[in-house]
C-alpha positions, 0 to 999 in steps of 0.5 A: 685707266693707264696708257703709256707710250713707248718709242724706239727712235732707231726704228721710229716704232711706237708701242703702248702699254694699256692697263686697268688700274682697278683690276691690276691688269694690262696689255701691250699693243704692237710690242717691241722685242725688248720687253724689259720697259713694259715689265718695269712699268708693270711692276712699278704700277703693280700690274700684271701683263696679260695680253699682247695685241698685234695690228698685223704681221710687222715687216720692220721689227721683231714683235715682242709678243712671243717674248711676253707670252714666254715671260708672263703667259700672256694671251696673244690677240692676233688677226684672223683676217686676210685670207690664206697665207696671212695666218700666224704659224707656230702659235698652238702652244701659246694662249691666243685669240684670233680676231675678225672685224667686229670682234670684242674682248675685255681686259679688266674694265677696258673693252677692245673692239676689232676693225679690219683695216686692210691696205698696208697688208691684207690682215691689218686690223685696228683696235678701238679702246673703250674705258668702262671704268666710268660712265663711258660707253663709247671708244676714246681712241683707236690703235691703228698700227700701220693703217693711219699715221699722223699725216700719212697712211701705211704704204701698200707696196711692201709685199711686192717690193720687199717680199716679191709678191707681184701685183699686191701693190695695186690691190693693197692700194685699192683696199686702203682706199676702202679702209679709209672710207670706213675711217672717215665715217668715225667720229672726229673726237676719236684719238689715233695711236699709230705704230710709227712716227717720222723716219719709218719706211712704212710710209712716206710722209709720217709726222713726228707727233706721237698722236692725232685725232680722226677729225684732224686726219680727215682734214689735213692728212693728204691721203684723206683728200681723194674722192676717186680711187684711181687718183688715190692709188696713183698718189699713194704708190708714187714716191714711196721710199726703198724698203730695207732688205730686212723687211722680207726677213721680218715678215717671215719671222713674225709670222712663224716665230724667232728664237727667244732672247734668253736662248741665244748663245753668249758672245765670245769676247775678242781680247787680241788683235789677232783674234779680230783679224782672224774673224775678218780673215775667216769671212765673218762680218766685223762691224765697227760702231764708232763715229765715222771720223774716228773710223776714217782716222784708223780702222781694221782692214776688212771691217765695216763702219755703221756708227751707233746713232738713230740710223744704226738699226736701219743701215744694219738691216740693209747691210748685215748679211743674216746668214753670216756670223757677226762680230762687233768692235765697239765700246763695251758700255754700248754693247747692250744698246747695240744688241737690243737694236740688232735683235729688234730686227732679228740679227741674232747672229752676233758671235762675239765682240771686242773693245774697239779702243783696246784692240786698235791701240794694240794694232800696228797697221790700220787703214784710213780714208780721207774726207775732202771738201766739195770744192776739192772734189770739184777740182778733181772732177774738173781734171777728169781723173776721178769718178763720183758715186752718189749713194742717196735714195732714188727720190733725192737723186731724182730731185737733183744730182751732180753731173755724171755721178753714178747712182747706187743707193747705200742700202743696195751697195753690197749687192751691187759692188760689181757695178761700181765704176772704180777704175779711177779714184772714187769720190763718194757722196750722200746728202750730208756725209754720213751715208757716204762714210758708211759706203766708203767702209763697205767699198774698202772692205770689198777691196776698193781702196782708192776712195774718199768721202765728200764731207758735207755731201750734196747739201754742202756742194750746193751751198759752196760749189754752186755759190762759187759757180754763180759768183764767177758767172756774175 
């Protein structure tokens, strides 16, 4: 048997290729939209991809199952649990098998058995894997999707918070409590292969380890330690992070389908400053993907900065308007990576791009913003001629904040611009300075020009300003 792990760091998403080497066939569990890594491995190992398994209708990325079906004619193995409203649509033209609790199917010498594990979503299922190429007659592991993670379990509140389905948080939590009871009955030796790791918004305390075991999670997963349902529900719903806006889009996309990547239109190449300026003037979104420091030193007015790093996909999902055309100002060498990241969350409305350095070198009137230290910010705040905006998550703000700081979480800023207190110079901060830099770009693009970024954020404020205050007191 061949088992390979694929991990998208920008989404904290794990997927798996499982193959029977004896028969030369393989399947992919919870595939990402970019299927090229699976195709390359299958070719290298002389295997044919014949199946795509989905543990549930994902909310945080576009599934690659339909891409695999188009490329390889794979069979889709999908949940038939959850009741009305939780069935996949537009799959009649695809080879597929709908699965209920206890159903089995065979791939070469590999046997997959379905276990209905609702809680994260009503239709969620997990897959036991048994390799019968030898003498084994029991499963070696379980693909849990967003049911059980390393050190955590899937959150049940996404349907309510992201998709507006009222009352589903508590019912999902109750279902999760029941699913965990079944999980605790499984043998300790079973390996656990989840669909996400640390950084995913599908839970609140995911570990950064690729896999675990049932026995380990029984002992050390916080969610496995409750005997009373009410206590478990309260603990599970408490402290869950804000779900990105794009989660609601992903639920719809993965349920009904999305355009195949091969059918997306070619990108227009913007070669002049005037073309880039016209895109901004026409109301299109123009995204600059450079490092925040470079953007601060000079950028086109009206553009927004989301640096290409491991947080790029998350903030793009929060900030980019899916209904408007998007243009990119970037390094052409990074274009493929950026497009893959955007398409992984269904942002297919990229109309064109420009070589950012080439364009900016020709521009004559660039906008800038200033980065100031916490000590400089403190002096300005003491004089009382500035406002302070904190763009961290709610849990971070609740754990500690600067006096009189207005709080608007970064992901929600574009929809709450009318709330921003901008009657004075505005200082923006987050924990370390990265998110606040994105916020400054959003504010400038919206016309709030008298704005600065607090370099080092709240973390540096605590180290430097608090230390100075204590020193003066002493």
